[in-house]
mmCIF file as gemmi writes it, N, C-alpha and C atoms, coordinates in Angstrom:
data_model
loop_
_atom_site.group_PDB
_atom_site.id
_atom_site.type_symbol
_atom_site.label_atom_id
_atom_site.label_alt_id
_atom_site.label_comp_id
_atom_site.label_asym_id
_atom_site.label_entity_id
_atom_site.label_seq_id
_atom_site.pdbx_PDB_ins_code
_atom_site.Cartn_x
_atom_site.Cartn_y
_atom_site.Cartn_z
_atom_site.occupancy
_atom_site.B_iso_or_equiv
_atom_site.pdbx_formal_charge
_atom_site.auth_seq_id
_atom_site.auth_asym_id
_atom_site.pdbx_PDB_model_num
ATOM 1 N N . UNK Axp A 1 ? 3.521 23.949 18.005 1 0 ? 1 A 1
ATOM 2 C CA . UNK Axp A 1 ? 3.847 22.663 18.509 1 0 ? 1 A 1
ATOM 3 C C . UNK Axp A 1 ? 3.302 22.877 19.782 1 0 ? 1 A 1
ATOM 4 N N . UNK Axp A 2 ? 2.795 21.613 20.238 1 0 ? 2 A 1
ATOM 5 C CA . UNK Axp A 2 ? 2.592 21.373 21.349 1 0 ? 2 A 1
ATOM 6 C C . UNK Axp A 2 ? 3.562 21.131 22.708 1 0 ? 2 A 1
ATOM 7 N N . UNK Axp A 3 ? 3.248 21.516 23.533 1 0 ? 3 A 1
ATOM 8 C CA . UNK Axp A 3 ? 4.414 21.091 24.864 1 0 ? 3 A 1
ATOM 9 C C . UNK Axp A 3 ? 4.838 19.892 24.833 1 0 ? 3 A 1
ATOM 10 N N . UNK Axp A 4 ? 4.124 18.841 24.58 1 0 ? 4 A 1
ATOM 11 C CA . UNK Axp A 4 ? 4.531 17.676 25.19 1 0 ? 4 A 1
ATOM 12 C C . UNK Axp A 4 ? 4.504 16.862 23.622 1 0 ? 4 A 1
ATOM 13 N N . UNK Axp A 5 ? 4.509 17.306 22.537 1 0 ? 5 A 1
ATOM 14 C CA . UNK Axp A 5 ? 4.558 17.021 21.527 1 0 ? 5 A 1
ATOM 15 C C . UNK Axp A 5 ? 6.063 17.202 20.531 1 0 ? 5 A 1
ATOM 16 N N . UNK Axp A 6 ? 6.694 16.319 20.389 1 0 ? 6 A 1
ATOM 17 C CA . UNK Axp A 6 ? 7.943 16.345 19.58 1 0 ? 6 A 1
ATOM 18 C C . UNK Axp A 6 ? 8.046 16.938 18.052 1 0 ? 6 A 1
ATOM 19 N N . UNK Axp A 7 ? 6.814 17.299 17.523 1 0 ? 7 A 1
ATOM 20 C CA . UNK Axp A 7 ? 6.598 17.086 16.242 1 0 ? 7 A 1
ATOM 21 C C . UNK Axp A 7 ? 6.259 18.558 15.961 1 0 ? 7 A 1
ATOM 22 N N . UNK Axp A 8 ? 6.609 19.146 14.621 1 0 ? 8 A 1
ATOM 23 C CA . UNK Axp A 8 ? 5.981 20.627 14.236 1 0 ? 8 A 1
ATOM 24 C C . UNK Axp A 8 ? 4.788 20.106 13.644 1 0 ? 8 A 1
ATOM 25 N N . UNK Axp A 9 ? 3.728 21.481 13.506 1 0 ? 9 A 1
ATOM 26 C CA . UNK Axp A 9 ? 2.665 21.372 12.731 1 0 ? 9 A 1
ATOM 27 C C . UNK Axp A 9 ? 2.493 20.691 11.473 1 0 ? 9 A 1
ATOM 28 N N . UNK Axp A 10 ? 3.738 20.963 10.552 1 0 ? 10 A 1
ATOM 29 C CA . UNK Axp A 10 ? 3.78 20.262 9.322 1 0 ? 10 A 1
ATOM 30 C C . UNK Axp A 10 ? 4.183 18.69 9.206 1 0 ? 10 A 1
ATOM 31 N N . UNK Axp A 11 ? 5.012 18.33 10.52 1 0 ? 11 A 1
ATOM 32 C CA . UNK Axp A 11 ? 5.326 16.987 10.89 1 0 ? 11 A 1
ATOM 33 C C . UNK Axp A 11 ? 3.992 16.102 11.291 1 0 ? 11 A 1
ATOM 34 N N . UNK Axp A 12 ? 3.264 16.846 11.891 1 0 ? 12 A 1
ATOM 35 C CA . UNK Axp A 12 ? 1.872 16.342 12.572 1 0 ? 12 A 1
ATOM 36 C C . UNK Axp A 12 ? 1.21 15.972 11.235 1 0 ? 12 A 1
ATOM 37 N N . UNK Axp A 13 ? 0.646 16.891 10.433 1 0 ? 13 A 1
ATOM 38 C CA . UNK Axp A 13 ? -0.098 16.761 9.298 1 0 ? 13 A 1
ATOM 39 C C . UNK Axp A 13 ? 0.478 15.487 8.598 1 0 ? 13 A 1
ATOM 40 N N . UNK Axp A 14 ? 1.937 15.643 8.432 1 0 ? 14 A 1
ATOM 41 C CA . UNK Axp A 14 ? 2.445 14.575 7.296 1 0 ? 14 A 1
ATOM 42 C C . UNK Axp A 14 ? 2.137 13.204 8.143 1 0 ? 14 A 1
ATOM 43 N N . UNK Axp A 15 ? 2.061 12.933 9.409 1 0 ? 15 A 1
ATOM 44 C CA . UNK Axp A 15 ? 1.91 11.645 10.172 1 0 ? 15 A 1
ATOM 45 C C . UNK Axp A 15 ? 0.461 11.432 10.098 1 0 ? 15 A 1
ATOM 46 N N . UNK Axp A 16 ? -0.531 12.501 10.068 1 0 ? 16 A 1
ATOM 47 C CA . UNK Axp A 16 ? -2.15 12.171 9.898 1 0 ? 16 A 1
ATOM 48 C C . UNK Axp A 16 ? -2.365 11.609 8.282 1 0 ? 16 A 1
ATOM 49 N N . UNK Axp A 17 ? -1.346 12.203 7.562 1 0 ? 17 A 1
ATOM 50 C CA . UNK Axp A 17 ? -1.579 11.948 6.148 1 0 ? 17 A 1
ATOM 51 C C . UNK Axp A 17 ? -1.371 10.508 5.993 1 0 ? 17 A 1
ATOM 52 N N . UNK Axp A 18 ? -0.189 10.025 6.674 1 0 ? 18 A 1
ATOM 53 C CA . UNK Axp A 18 ? 0.403 8.563 6.551 1 0 ? 18 A 1
ATOM 54 C C . UNK Axp A 18 ? -0.535 7.417 7.185 1 0 ? 18 A 1
ATOM 55 N N . UNK Axp A 19 ? -0.949 8.218 8.411 1 0 ? 19 A 1
ATOM 56 C CA . UNK Axp A 19 ? -2.151 6.936 9.23 1 0 ? 19 A 1
ATOM 57 C C . UNK Axp A 19 ? -3.27 6.724 7.902 1 0 ? 19 A 1
ATOM 58 N N . UNK Axp A 20 ? -3.721 7.903 7.427 1 0 ? 20 A 1
ATOM 59 C CA . UNK Axp A 20 ? -4.905 7.725 6.26 1 0 ? 20 A 1
ATOM 60 C C . UNK Axp A 20 ? -4.832 6.731 5.245 1 0 ? 20 A 1
ATOM 61 N N . UNK Axp A 21 ? -3.061 6.46 5.236 1 0 ? 21 A 1
ATOM 62 C CA . UNK Axp A 21 ? -2.823 5.649 3.982 1 0 ? 21 A 1
ATOM 63 C C . UNK Axp A 21 ? -3.171 4.139 4.437 1 0 ? 21 A 1
ATOM 64 N N . UNK Axp A 22 ? -2.835 4.118 5.803 1 0 ? 22 A 1
ATOM 65 C CA . UNK Axp A 22 ? -3.152 2.789 6.247 1 0 ? 22 A 1
ATOM 66 C C . UNK Axp A 22 ? -4.644 2.256 6.567 1 0 ? 22 A 1
ATOM 67 N N . UNK Axp A 23 ? -5.191 1.552 5.846 1 0 ? 23 A 1
ATOM 68 C CA . UNK Axp A 23 ? -6.652 1.128 6.23 1 0 ? 23 A 1
ATOM 69 C C . UNK Axp A 23 ? -6.897 0.361 7.308 1 0 ? 23 A 1
ATOM 70 N N . UNK Axp A 24 ? -5.957 -0.425 7.72 1 0 ? 24 A 1
ATOM 71 C CA . UNK Axp A 24 ? -6.57 -1.377 8.807 1 0 ? 24 A 1
ATOM 72 C C . UNK Axp A 24 ? -5.829 -0.622 10.235 1 0 ? 24 A 1
ATOM 73 N N . UNK Axp A 25 ? -6.56 -1.146 11.165 1 0 ? 25 A 1
ATOM 74 C CA . UNK Axp A 25 ? -6.017 -0.71 12.427 1 0 ? 25 A 1
ATOM 75 C C . UNK Axp A 25 ? -4.629 -1.463 12.876 1 0 ? 25 A 1
ATOM 76 N N . UNK Axp A 26 ? -4.537 -2.477 12.705 1 0 ? 26 A 1
ATOM 77 C CA . UNK Axp A 26 ? -3.191 -2.847 12.744 1 0 ? 26 A 1
ATOM 78 C C . UNK Axp A 26 ? -1.91 -2.29 12.308 1 0 ? 26 A 1
ATOM 79 N N . UNK Axp A 27 ? -2.276 -2.023 10.934 1 0 ? 27 A 1
ATOM 80 C CA . UNK Axp A 27 ? -1.035 -0.807 10.294 1 0 ? 27 A 1
ATOM 81 C C . UNK Axp A 27 ? -1.191 0.294 10.956 1 0 ? 27 A 1
ATOM 82 N N . UNK Axp A 28 ? -2.186 1.043 11.278 1 0 ? 28 A 1
ATOM 83 C CA . UNK Axp A 28 ? -1.909 2.367 12.204 1 0 ? 28 A 1
ATOM 84 C C . UNK Axp A 28 ? -1.453 2.052 13.526 1 0 ? 28 A 1
ATOM 85 N N . UNK Axp A 29 ? -1.881 1.18 14.066 1 0 ? 29 A 1
ATOM 86 C CA . UNK Axp A 29 ? -1.219 0.733 15.715 1 0 ? 29 A 1
ATOM 87 C C . UNK Axp A 29 ? 0.337 0.49 15.167 1 0 ? 29 A 1
ATOM 88 N N . UNK Axp A 30 ? 0.904 -0.099 14.111 1 0 ? 30 A 1
ATOM 89 C CA . UNK Axp A 30 ? 2.16 -0.196 13.947 1 0 ? 30 A 1
ATOM 90 C C . UNK Axp A 30 ? 3.015 1.291 13.701 1 0 ? 30 A 1
ATOM 91 N N . UNK Axp A 31 ? 2.318 1.987 12.778 1 0 ? 31 A 1
ATOM 92 C CA . UNK Axp A 31 ? 2.724 3.511 12.667 1 0 ? 31 A 1
ATOM 93 C C . UNK Axp A 31 ? 2.962 4.28 13.999 1 0 ? 31 A 1
ATOM 94 N N . UNK Axp A 32 ? 1.849 4.132 14.866 1 0 ? 32 A 1
ATOM 95 C CA . UNK Axp A 32 ? 1.922 4.811 16.066 1 0 ? 32 A 1
ATOM 96 C C . UNK Axp A 32 ? 3.137 4.09 16.974 1 0 ? 32 A 1
ATOM 97 N N . UNK Axp A 33 ? 3.414 2.878 16.984 1 0 ? 33 A 1
ATOM 98 C CA . UNK Axp A 33 ? 4.576 2.176 17.742 1 0 ? 33 A 1
ATOM 99 C C . UNK Axp A 33 ? 5.858 2.636 17.242 1 0 ? 33 A 1
ATOM 100 N N . UNK Axp A 34 ? 5.921 2.647 15.882 1 0 ? 34 A 1
ATOM 101 C CA . UNK Axp A 34 ? 7.265 3.456 15.538 1 0 ? 34 A 1
ATOM 102 C C . UNK Axp A 34 ? 7.544 4.569 15.793 1 0 ? 34 A 1
ATOM 103 N N . UNK Axp A 35 ? 6.697 5.604 15.728 1 0 ? 35 A 1
ATOM 104 C CA . UNK Axp A 35 ? 6.603 6.932 15.874 1 0 ? 35 A 1
ATOM 105 C C . UNK Axp A 35 ? 6.786 6.994 17.601 1 0 ? 35 A 1
ATOM 106 N N . UNK Axp A 36 ? 6.114 6.311 18.436 1 0 ? 36 A 1
ATOM 107 C CA . UNK Axp A 36 ? 6.366 6.176 19.685 1 0 ? 36 A 1
ATOM 108 C C . UNK Axp A 36 ? 8.201 5.854 20.265 1 0 ? 36 A 1
ATOM 109 N N . UNK Axp A 37 ? 8.517 5.01 19.21 1 0 ? 37 A 1
ATOM 110 C CA . UNK Axp A 37 ? 9.93 4.46 19.639 1 0 ? 37 A 1
ATOM 111 C C . UNK Axp A 37 ? 10.885 5.293 19.049 1 0 ? 37 A 1
ATOM 112 N N . UNK Axp A 38 ? 10.568 6.422 18.409 1 0 ? 38 A 1
ATOM 113 C CA . UNK Axp A 38 ? 11.544 7.59 17.829 1 0 ? 38 A 1
ATOM 114 C C . UNK Axp A 38 ? 12.132 7.201 16.504 1 0 ? 38 A 1
ATOM 115 N N . UNK Axp A 39 ? 11.389 6.462 15.926 1 0 ? 39 A 1
ATOM 116 C CA . UNK Axp A 39 ? 11.776 6.39 14.257 1 0 ? 39 A 1
ATOM 117 C C . UNK Axp A 39 ? 11.131 7.77 13.564 1 0 ? 39 A 1
ATOM 118 N N . UNK Axp A 40 ? 12.323 8.176 12.861 1 0 ? 40 A 1
ATOM 119 C CA . UNK Axp A 40 ? 11.724 9.645 12.385 1 0 ? 40 A 1
ATOM 120 C C . UNK Axp A 40 ? 11.035 9.476 10.864 1 0 ? 40 A 1
ATOM 121 N N . UNK Axp A 41 ? 10.394 10.691 10.69 1 0 ? 41 A 1
ATOM 122 C CA . UNK Axp A 41 ? 9.322 10.541 9.431 1 0 ? 41 A 1
ATOM 123 C C . UNK Axp A 41 ? 9.942 10.092 8.378 1 0 ? 41 A 1
ATOM 124 N N . UNK Axp A 42 ? 11.253 10.475 8.152 1 0 ? 42 A 1
ATOM 125 C CA . UNK Axp A 42 ? 11.948 10.413 6.968 1 0 ? 42 A 1
ATOM 126 C C . UNK Axp A 42 ? 11.95 8.636 6.743 1 0 ? 42 A 1
ATOM 127 N N . UNK Axp A 43 ? 12.678 8.21 8.089 1 0 ? 43 A 1
ATOM 128 C CA . UNK Axp A 43 ? 12.602 6.686 7.869 1 0 ? 43 A 1
ATOM 129 C C . UNK Axp A 43 ? 11.323 6.005 7.439 1 0 ? 43 A 1
ATOM 130 N N . UNK Axp A 44 ? 10.335 6.293 8.182 1 0 ? 44 A 1
ATOM 131 C CA . UNK Axp A 44 ? 8.962 5.742 7.706 1 0 ? 44 A 1
ATOM 132 C C . UNK Axp A 44 ? 8.557 5.799 6.307 1 0 ? 44 A 1
ATOM 133 N N . UNK Axp A 45 ? 8.779 7.159 5.836 1 0 ? 45 A 1
ATOM 134 C CA . UNK Axp A 45 ? 8.41 7.49 4.549 1 0 ? 45 A 1
ATOM 135 C C . UNK Axp A 45 ? 9.192 6.542 3.706 1 0 ? 45 A 1
ATOM 136 N N . UNK Axp A 46 ? 10.534 6.443 3.726 1 0 ? 46 A 1
ATOM 137 C CA . UNK Axp A 46 ? 11.538 5.751 2.896 1 0 ? 46 A 1
ATOM 138 C C . UNK Axp A 46 ? 11.112 4.487 3.145 1 0 ? 46 A 1
ATOM 139 N N . UNK Axp A 47 ? 10.691 3.809 4.267 1 0 ? 47 A 1
ATOM 140 C CA . UNK Axp A 47 ? 10.254 2.158 4.286 1 0 ? 47 A 1
ATOM 141 C C . UNK Axp A 47 ? 9.15 2.258 3.342 1 0 ? 47 A 1
ATOM 142 N N . UNK Axp A 48 ? 8.345 2.906 3.489 1 0 ? 48 A 1
ATOM 143 C CA . UNK Axp A 48 ? 7.003 2.981 2.896 1 0 ? 48 A 1
ATOM 144 C C . UNK Axp A 48 ? 6.947 2.692 1.386 1 0 ? 48 A 1
ATOM 145 N N . UNK Axp A 49 ? 8.022 3.532 0.634 1 0 ? 49 A 1
ATOM 146 C CA . UNK Axp A 49 ? 8.203 3.874 -0.751 1 0 ? 49 A 1
ATOM 147 C C . UNK Axp A 49 ? 8.965 2.576 -0.966 1 0 ? 49 A 1
ATOM 148 N N . UNK Axp A 50 ? 9.818 2.059 -0.301 1 0 ? 50 A 1
ATOM 149 C CA . UNK Axp A 50 ? 10.586 0.78 -0.733 1 0 ? 50 A 1
ATOM 150 C C . UNK Axp A 50 ? 9.651 -0.315 -0.455 1 0 ? 50 A 1
ATOM 151 N N . UNK Axp A 51 ? 8.836 -0.359 0.39 1 0 ? 51 A 1
ATOM 152 C CA . UNK Axp A 51 ? 7.687 -1.602 0.18 1 0 ? 51 A 1
ATOM 153 C C . UNK Axp A 51 ? 6.689 -1.424 -0.734 1 0 ? 51 A 1
ATOM 154 N N . UNK Axp A 52 ? 6.338 -0.394 -1.35 1 0 ? 52 A 1
ATOM 155 C CA . UNK Axp A 52 ? 5.764 -0.159 -2.432 1 0 ? 52 A 1
ATOM 156 C C . UNK Axp A 52 ? 6.328 -0.698 -3.662 1 0 ? 52 A 1
ATOM 157 N N . UNK Axp A 53 ? 7.794 -0.132 -3.755 1 0 ? 53 A 1
ATOM 158 C CA . UNK Axp A 53 ? 8.444 -0.683 -5.059 1 0 ? 53 A 1
ATOM 159 C C . UNK Axp A 53 ? 8.595 -2.004 -5.008 1 0 ? 53 A 1
ATOM 160 N N . UNK Axp A 54 ? 8.864 -2.619 -3.791 1 0 ? 54 A 1
ATOM 161 C CA . UNK Axp A 54 ? 8.975 -4.29 -3.434 1 0 ? 54 A 1
ATOM 162 C C . UNK Axp A 54 ? 7.698 -4.977 -3.943 1 0 ? 54 A 1
ATOM 163 N N . UNK Axp A 55 ? 6.637 -4.431 -3.531 1 0 ? 55 A 1
ATOM 164 C CA . UNK Axp A 55 ? 5.461 -4.979 -4.038 1 0 ? 55 A 1
ATOM 165 C C . UNK Axp A 55 ? 4.909 -4.686 -5.427 1 0 ? 55 A 1
ATOM 166 N N . UNK Axp A 56 ? 5.529 -3.709 -5.871 1 0 ? 56 A 1
ATOM 167 C CA . UNK Axp A 56 ? 5.258 -3.361 -7.609 1 0 ? 56 A 1
ATOM 168 C C . UNK Axp A 56 ? 5.978 -4.424 -8.23 1 0 ? 56 A 1
ATOM 169 N N . UNK Axp A 57 ? 7.451 -4.528 -7.817 1 0 ? 57 A 1
ATOM 170 C CA . UNK Axp A 57 ? 8.271 -5.644 -8.588 1 0 ? 57 A 1
ATOM 171 C C . UNK Axp A 57 ? 7.661 -6.923 -8.679 1 0 ? 57 A 1
ATOM 172 N N . UNK Axp A 58 ? 7.433 -7.331 -7.337 1 0 ? 58 A 1
ATOM 173 C CA . UNK Axp A 58 ? 6.592 -8.754 -7.267 1 0 ? 58 A 1
ATOM 174 C C . UNK Axp A 58 ? 5.246 -8.932 -8.074 1 0 ? 58 A 1
ATOM 175 N N . UNK Axp A 59 ? 4.638 -8.077 -8.05 1 0 ? 59 A 1
ATOM 176 C CA . UNK Axp A 59 ? 3.157 -7.967 -8.954 1 0 ? 59 A 1
ATOM 177 C C . UNK Axp A 59 ? 3.739 -8.161 -10.4 1 0 ? 59 A 1
ATOM 178 N N . UNK Axp A 60 ? 4.67 -7.287 -10.706 1 0 ? 60 A 1
ATOM 179 C CA . UNK Axp A 60 ? 5.116 -7.431 -12.212 1 0 ? 60 A 1
ATOM 180 C C . UNK Axp A 60 ? 5.753 -8.516 -12.534 1 0 ? 60 A 1
ATOM 181 N N . UNK Axp A 61 ? 6.552 -9.123 -11.891 1 0 ? 61 A 1
ATOM 182 C CA . UNK Axp A 61 ? 7.1 -10.615 -11.989 1 0 ? 61 A 1
ATOM 183 C C . UNK Axp A 61 ? 6.209 -11.461 -12.013 1 0 ? 61 A 1
ATOM 184 N N . UNK Axp A 62 ? 5.137 -11.544 -11.108 1 0 ? 62 A 1
ATOM 185 C CA . UNK Axp A 62 ? 4.017 -12.535 -11.302 1 0 ? 62 A 1
ATOM 186 C C . UNK Axp A 62 ? 3.414 -12.372 -12.633 1 0 ? 62 A 1
ATOM 187 N N . UNK Axp A 63 ? 2.867 -11.14 -12.873 1 0 ? 63 A 1
ATOM 188 C CA . UNK Axp A 63 ? 2.274 -10.997 -14.11 1 0 ? 63 A 1
ATOM 189 C C . UNK Axp A 63 ? 3.061 -11.72 -15.444 1 0 ? 63 A 1
ATOM 190 N N . UNK Axp A 64 ? 4.366 -11.306 -15.175 1 0 ? 64 A 1
ATOM 191 C CA . UNK Axp A 64 ? 5.512 -11.928 -16.427 1 0 ? 64 A 1
ATOM 192 C C . UNK Axp A 64 ? 5.357 -13.636 -16.342 1 0 ? 64 A 1
ATOM 193 N N . UNK Axp A 65 ? 5.243 -14.11 -15.166 1 0 ? 65 A 1
ATOM 194 C CA . UNK Axp A 65 ? 5.184 -15.545 -15.075 1 0 ? 65 A 1
ATOM 195 C C . UNK Axp A 65 ? 3.844 -16.035 -15.478 1 0 ? 65 A 1
ATOM 196 N N . UNK Axp A 66 ? 3.019 -15.385 -15.281 1 0 ? 66 A 1
ATOM 197 C CA . UNK Axp A 66 ? 1.437 -15.663 -15.682 1 0 ? 66 A 1
ATOM 198 C C . UNK Axp A 66 ? 1.53 -15.617 -17.2 1 0 ? 66 A 1
ATOM 199 N N . UNK Axp A 67 ? 2.11 -14.749 -17.911 1 0 ? 67 A 1
ATOM 200 C CA . UNK Axp A 67 ? 2.041 -14.435 -19.347 1 0 ? 67 A 1
ATOM 201 C C . UNK Axp A 67 ? 3.026 -15.49 -19.869 1 0 ? 67 A 1
ATOM 202 N N . UNK Axp A 68 ? 3.922 -15.817 -19.26 1 0 ? 68 A 1
ATOM 203 C CA . UNK Axp A 68 ? 4.789 -16.956 -19.883 1 0 ? 68 A 1
ATOM 204 C C . UNK Axp A 68 ? 4.164 -18.08 -20.116 1 0 ? 68 A 1
ATOM 205 N N . UNK Axp A 69 ? 3.428 -18.403 -18.819 1 0 ? 69 A 1
ATOM 206 C CA . UNK Axp A 69 ? 2.364 -19.866 -18.686 1 0 ? 69 A 1
ATOM 207 C C . UNK Axp A 69 ? 1.382 -19.781 -19.554 1 0 ? 69 A 1
ATOM 208 N N . UNK Axp A 70 ? 0.822 -18.646 -19.764 1 0 ? 70 A 1
ATOM 209 C CA . UNK Axp A 70 ? -0.348 -18.444 -20.852 1 0 ? 70 A 1
ATOM 210 C C . UNK Axp A 70 ? 0.19 -18.604 -22.32 1 0 ? 70 A 1
ATOM 211 N N . UNK Axp A 71 ? 1.596 -18.042 -22.511 1 0 ? 71 A 1
ATOM 212 C CA . UNK Axp A 71 ? 2.303 -18.339 -23.938 1 0 ? 71 A 1
ATOM 213 C C . UNK Axp A 71 ? 2.542 -19.645 -24.173 1 0 ? 71 A 1
ATOM 214 N N . UNK Axp A 72 ? 3.089 -20.396 -23.049 1 0 ? 72 A 1
ATOM 215 C CA . UNK Axp A 72 ? 3.39 -21.796 -23.356 1 0 ? 72 A 1
ATOM 216 C C . UNK Axp A 72 ? 2.099 -22.72 -23.567 1 0 ? 72 A 1
ATOM 217 N N . UNK Axp A 73 ? 1.165 -22.44 -22.853 1 0 ? 73 A 1
ATOM 218 C CA . UNK Axp A 73 ? -0.017 -23.215 -22.627 1 0 ? 73 A 1
ATOM 219 C C . UNK Axp A 73 ? -0.815 -23.093 -24.322 1 0 ? 73 A 1
ATOM 220 N N . UNK Axp A 74 ? -0.741 -21.772 -24.748 1 0 ? 74 A 1
ATOM 221 C CA . UNK Axp A 74 ? -1.105 -21.271 -26.027 1 0 ? 74 A 1
ATOM 222 C C . UNK Axp A 74 ? -0.554 -22.385 -27.117 1 0 ? 74 A 1
ATOM 223 N N . UNK Axp A 75 ? 0.859 -22.013 -27.008 1 0 ? 75 A 1
ATOM 224 C CA . UNK Axp A 75 ? 1.632 -22.853 -27.957 1 0 ? 75 A 1
ATOM 225 C C . UNK Axp A 75 ? 1.655 -24.512 -28.18 1 0 ? 75 A 1
ATOM 226 N N . UNK Axp A 76 ? 1.503 -24.892 -26.829 1 0 ? 76 A 1
ATOM 227 C CA . UNK Axp A 76 ? 1.007 -26.399 -26.533 1 0 ? 76 A 1
ATOM 228 C C . UNK Axp A 76 ? -0.243 -26.589 -27.357 1 0 ? 76 A 1
ATOM 229 N N . UNK Axp A 77 ? -1.233 -25.776 -27.145 1 0 ? 77 A 1
ATOM 230 C CA . UNK Axp A 77 ? -2.299 -25.913 -27.584 1 0 ? 77 A 1
ATOM 231 C C . UNK Axp A 77 ? -2.692 -26.125 -29.104 1 0 ? 77 A 1
ATOM 232 N N . UNK Axp A 78 ? -1.386 -25.114 -29.711 1 0 ? 78 A 1
ATOM 233 C CA . UNK Axp A 78 ? -1.573 -25.269 -31.126 1 0 ? 78 A 1
ATOM 234 C C . UNK Axp A 78 ? -0.392 -25.96 -31.849 1 0 ? 78 A 1
ATOM 235 N N . UNK Axp A 79 ? -0.06 -26.838 -30.89 1 0 ? 79 A 1
ATOM 236 C CA . UNK Axp A 79 ? 0.821 -27.959 -31.339 1 0 ? 79 A 1
ATOM 237 C C . UNK Axp A 79 ? 2.105 -27.34 -31.658 1 0 ? 79 A 1
ATOM 238 N N . UNK Axp A 80 ? 2.549 -26.426 -31.403 1 0 ? 80 A 1
ATOM 239 C CA . UNK Axp A 80 ? 3.561 -25.428 -31.861 1 0 ? 80 A 1
ATOM 240 C C . UNK Axp A 80 ? 4.639 -25.546 -30.799 1 0 ? 80 A 1
ATOM 241 N N . UNK Axp A 81 ? 4.541 -26.213 -29.763 1 0 ? 81 A 1
ATOM 242 C CA . UNK Axp A 81 ? 5.596 -26.402 -28.55 1 0 ? 81 A 1
ATOM 243 C C . UNK Axp A 81 ? 6.673 -27.558 -28.974 1 0 ? 81 A 1
ATOM 244 N N . UNK Axp A 82 ? 7.535 -27.535 -28.969 1 0 ? 82 A 1
ATOM 245 C CA . UNK Axp A 82 ? 8.654 -28.629 -29.151 1 0 ? 82 A 1
ATOM 246 C C . UNK Axp A 82 ? 8.483 -29.92 -28.09 1 0 ? 82 A 1
ATOM 247 N N . UNK Axp A 83 ? 8.354 -31.089 -28.452 1 0 ? 83 A 1
ATOM 248 C CA . UNK Axp A 83 ? 8.329 -32.366 -27.803 1 0 ? 83 A 1
ATOM 249 C C . UNK Axp A 83 ? 9.465 -32.847 -27.403 1 0 ? 83 A 1
């Protein structure tokens, strides 16, 4: 551990892995800001996982809405949709 770094070698490796997950500079800067403010690695990882779950749920719901819309359009096209 460096004298001026509050992180262990493993924690630093985890931070570098997290930084690689963020492709754009703004996201990496946000991660750097959070670390400097004292946010723990556990909090950062939990937030990342929660964000991934929310995005996944929203994509699933969007897919279901598109599927429902396609089904209604197909039924209307076959004149099977009630008027």
